[in-house]
N, C-alpha and C positions, 0 to 999 in steps of 0.2 A: 222247733222254734219258728216263729212267723217269718215271712219272707224278709231277707236282709234289707231290701230296699225300703221296707216300711220302718226301719229303725234309724232314728236320727243320729244316734251315738253308738260307738263301738264299746265304750266303757264309761260308767258313771261312778264317781266316788261319793257315796252317801255317808254323811257325817263329816264332811270336809272341814267343818269349823272346829271340830274337836282336836285334841292334842295329836293323837296318832293319825287322824284324818288329814291334818295339815302336813305331817311328815310324808304320808302316802302321796298326797297331791304334789309335793315338792319332788319326790323321787320320780314320779311319772313325768313331770315337766322336764326333768333332766334326761330321762332314759327311754321314754316311749318313742318308737320310731316316728319319724316325720309323717304326717298324714293320718295318724291315729286320732279318731274323733272322740275326744274326752270331754266330759262335763262334770261340774261340781254340784252336789245337791245337799240341802239341809233345810232347817226350819226358817232361818232368817236370811233374807237376801242381802241385808246390810252387812252381816258378818261374812257371808260368802264373798261379797265384793272385797272385803278387807283381806281375806285369804288369797283371793286371786291376784290382788295388787302386789302381794309379797312374793309371788311365785317367780321362778326363773322365767325369762322372756317367752319361752315356748308355751307357757300356760296362761299368759295374761289376757288372752282373748277367748278362753274357754267359756262356753255357755254356762249359765247358772240356772238351777232348777229348785224351786221351793217345794219341799215335800215334808210331811210329818207322819210319823208312824201311827198316830192316832186318827189320821184322815185316810180312810181306805181309797177314796177317789184319787187323792194325790199320789198314793203308792201305785195304784193301777196305771196311772198316766206315766209315772216314773219308770216302772218296770217295762211298760210297752214301748218306751222311747229308746231303749238301749239293748245291745246284745249281751252285755255283762254288767252286773251291779256288784261293786265291792263295798261292803258296809263295815264301818267301825263304830256303829251306834250300839252301845251296850249300857248296862247288862242286857244281854240278849234275851234272857228270860222275861224281862220287862218290855223290851221294845222290838225284839227280833222276829217273833212269829208272824206278824202281819207283813213284814218285808219278805220273809220266806214264801208266804202264801202268794203274794203278788207276783214274785218271780216264777214260782212253780206254775201258776196258772197262765202266765204270759209266755212260757217257754224261754225265759231269760236266765242265763247262767248267773250263778250267785257265789260269792266268796265272802267269808267273814273271819273274825279273829277269836271266836268264842273259845273258852276253856270250860264251859258249863255242861256237865254231863246231862243234867235234867232238861236243859233247853234242847240239846241235840236229840235226846230220846223223844221229846215231845214233837220236834220238827219232823223226825222220821215217821212217827206214828200218824201224823196228820197229812203230810205233804209228799212223802216219798213216792207213793203211787201216782199222785197228780203229776209230779215232775217227770216220772218215767213216761207217762202218756204224752206229755208235751215236748219231751226231749231236753228239758232243762237239767243242767248239772248243778246240783245244790251242794256246794263244797264248804264244809266247816273246817275250822282249826288251821287257818292258813298263815299262822305266825310262828313265833317261838313255841307256842302251843299250836300245832304239834308237828310241824313240817320236818324238823331234823329227826325226830323219833320215827316218824312214819316212813320217810324216804330211806333212812339208814337200814331199817329192817327189811324193806323191800329189796334194797341192793344186796343185802346179805343173803336173802332167800334166792335171788336170781343167780348169784355167784355160786352158791352151793348146788343149785339145780344144774348149772352149766358144767360143774365139775363132777356131777354124778354122786354128790355127797349125801343126797337125801334131804328130807325136811329139816327145819330148824328145831332144836330142842330147848336147851337152857340159854336164854338171851338176857343179858343185863346191860343196861345203859348207865354209864356214870357221867353225870353232868358237872361241868365246872364253868363258871361264868363270872364276869365282872359287870355289874350294872345295877341300876336303881330298881326299887320295888314299884310296880305299876299300880297307880290309883285305880285303873280300870279293873285289874286283876282282883284287887281288894274288894271292889264293889261287886264283882261277880261272885266272889266267895260269900259276901254278905247276903246277896240275893238268894243263893242256894240254901244258906242256913235258914233264912226266913221262910223259904218255901217248904223246907222239911219241918219247920216248927208248925206251920199251918196245916200240913198234911204229913203226919209221921210215917205213913206208908211209903213215902218217897225215900226214906232212909234206906230201905231195903233195895230200892232201885239204884240209889247212889252207890251202895256198897257192893253191888253185883259186879264182878270182874268182867262179865260179858253183857253189861247193861246196854251197849250199843250194837249188839249183834243183830243182823238181819233175820236170824232164825235161832232164837234162844234155845229152843228144844233140841236143835241139832248140834249144839256145841258139845265138844268132847268134855269129859269129866276130868281133864288134866288140871291138877291143882295149880293155882297161880300164886306168885310171890305176893307178900303183903304190900299194900300201898304205903303204909306208915312204917317202913323198914326200920328196925332197931340199928344202932351203930354197929358197924362191923368193918372188917378189913378185906380188901381185895387180895388176889394172889401176889400182886407186886408190893403189898405193904401199905397201900393207901387206905386211910379211914374214910368211911362213907356214912352219910346220915340220910334221914328221910328227905325226899324231894317233893316240894310243894305241888309240882305239876304232874307227878306220877299218877294220881287217881284219874286224871283225864287222858293224858297221853297214852297210857297203857290200853285204855278202852278204844281209842282211835286205832291203834295198831292191831288190836284183835278184830275190830270191825273190818279193817283192810284185809286181813287174812280170810275172814269168813266171806266177804263179798267176792273174793276170788276163788271160792270153793276150797278154802283152807289150803291154798297153794303154798303157804309157808310151812305147813305141817300141822296135823291135828294134835301132835304132841308138843306144840309150842308152849313154853313157859316164858313169859316176858315180864320183866320188872325194871324199875328205874330207881336210882339213888343219886345222891349228890356227893361228889368227891370234895373232901375238906382238908386233906393234908396227911402227913406221915408223922410217926413218932408220938410221944406223949402229948404234944400240943394238938396233933390231929385227933387223938382220942378225946381230949377235953372239948375240942371244937365240935366234934360229931355229937357228943352228948348234949352240948349246949344248943346246937341247932335243932336237934330232935325235940328237946324239951320246949324250946321257944315255939316251934310249930304246933305242938300239942297244946300249949298254953294259949296261943292265939286262936286256934279253932275252938277251944273250950270257952274262951272269953266271948267269942262271937255268938255263942249259944245263949248268952244271958244279956238281957236288955241293958242293965246298968253298966256292965263291963264293955259291951259293944259300943255304948255311947262314949266311953273313955277312948277306946280304940279309934273311933271316928275322929277324935281330936288330935291324935298323934300319928296316924297312918296317912299316906298320901291320899289326897282327895281325887275323885274321878275327874278326868279331863286335865289333869296336871302331869308334869313330868320334868325331868332334869334339863338343864341348859345344853346348848350345842356342844360346848367343850367337854362336858361330862359324858354326853352320849357318844362322842367320838372316841373316848378312852375305853369304852366298854368292849367286851368280846364274849364269845361263847365257844365252848368245845365239848362235844359229846363223843365219848368213846363207847362203842357197843361191841361187846364180846359175845360170840355165839358158838354153841356146839351144834353138831348135826347128827343125824340118825346113824351115820357110819363112824362117828367118833372124831371126825375132822373138826378143826376149829378155825373160825374166821374173826376178823376184827374190822369194824367200820368206824370211820371218823367223820363227823360233821362239825364244821367250825366256821366262824366268820367274825369279822370286825364289827364294832358298834354295839352299843347297849342292846342286849338281846330283846328286851321288851319294847324297844322303841325304834332305834336306828335299824337294827338287823331285821326286826319284824316288818318295817316299812318296805325293805327290799323283798322279803319273802312274799308278802301280800301283793306287792306291786308286780312281781314276776308271775305269780299265780294268776292274777287278773289278766295280765297281758297274754299269758298262754291260753286262757279261755277265749280271749277276744281274737287272737291272731293265729293260733296254731290248731284250729279245729280239725283239719284234715290229718293231723299227726297224733291226735289224742286217742286214748282207748275208747272203744265204741260202747260207752255206758251213759246212762242218765239216771236221775233220781238223787237220793241223798247219799253223797259220796265222801271220800276222804282225799287228801292230796295225792296219796299213792295210787288210788283207784281212778281218780278223775284225770290226773295229769301224768303220773308215772315218770318215765325217763325224760320226758320233755321238760318237766320242771327241774329235774336234776341238771340238765344241760343249761337251762337258763340261769340257775343259781351259781353254777360253776363260772359261767361267763360274767356274772355280776361280782365275782370275787370270793364266793363261799367255797368251802372245801367239802367234797363228798368222795370218800375213798373207801375201798374194800381190799383187804389183803388176807391171805392165808397166814396163820400163825402156828 
């Protein structure tokens, strides 16, 4: 990274006029330490002024920066002005690569909210080496996709190692949550479907369980759980269904394992499902949820039905009101076996709609860690994950922000 005295800002929120960008700016205005140099960036100065005027008092004099992902000069100036750039501008496959490039070349740390396998794979291929040369930490998946999954598995592996239990074997995350469907998530799904229709070879990349590995040829041949899991029951009788975030989260966790020399175990089998309840009602719900997910993905693959979905699903840049966001929550329970047969359980949980309120906390604390905790972070650069870029530092920050991260032997 360039000399710190050449950077005007510690942290810039790019996309501050979007729905999640506003939430992130509001969180930082309330929780960033006094003296943190924060700025807001986006295409429209007038809209940025509106966002700034509605912030808590600490954010009302933040500088504003006009920048557009289609204008390389503006992105170079933006990246060169700050130590950390947090971006909420998606779908990232459409708008994200120029931002990653600008940060990688400027040695600027970067954090995003992507849940797009194809975008992350492309960013790795193009800019990982550049970022490693400049010292930039390019950190993807800094929201509900995929911080709880990534940090929970990291904590499980470290607990097993500390106990002498060996590497992780069969690991399953069961997610339960209350919250609205994100318009940004829908738009990201749509963008990936369109990309695979334009280039059918990308379907093979998307379906590869090790699609985000730093060294695909070196990956073990350990079979991985299906992303579109069929309805089933856990040992405690809870019915589970396919989890929409599994195809992305699982690949982030496997990348974290590989980036650390397969420290979690070369025999790691990692899968994710959604918990839906017990008894006959749970069984019916599991079948319905799985069928609905299959139907939605199938409908997105056809232009006429995709147009219908566009009219009924949340639009990009929209989200629930404050009261609804406050009522949301998430809880992820991760059960793991180890090489010597011992078992552990991790729990990640938090208040607030997971895709909005809780995600603003996660991205906010991740960005602050990049900006303020550099001397405590793992000595890594390049295309990273939350676990490999921030590790225990982010766990500490999220616990202090009210989120739960626990591991226990079972």
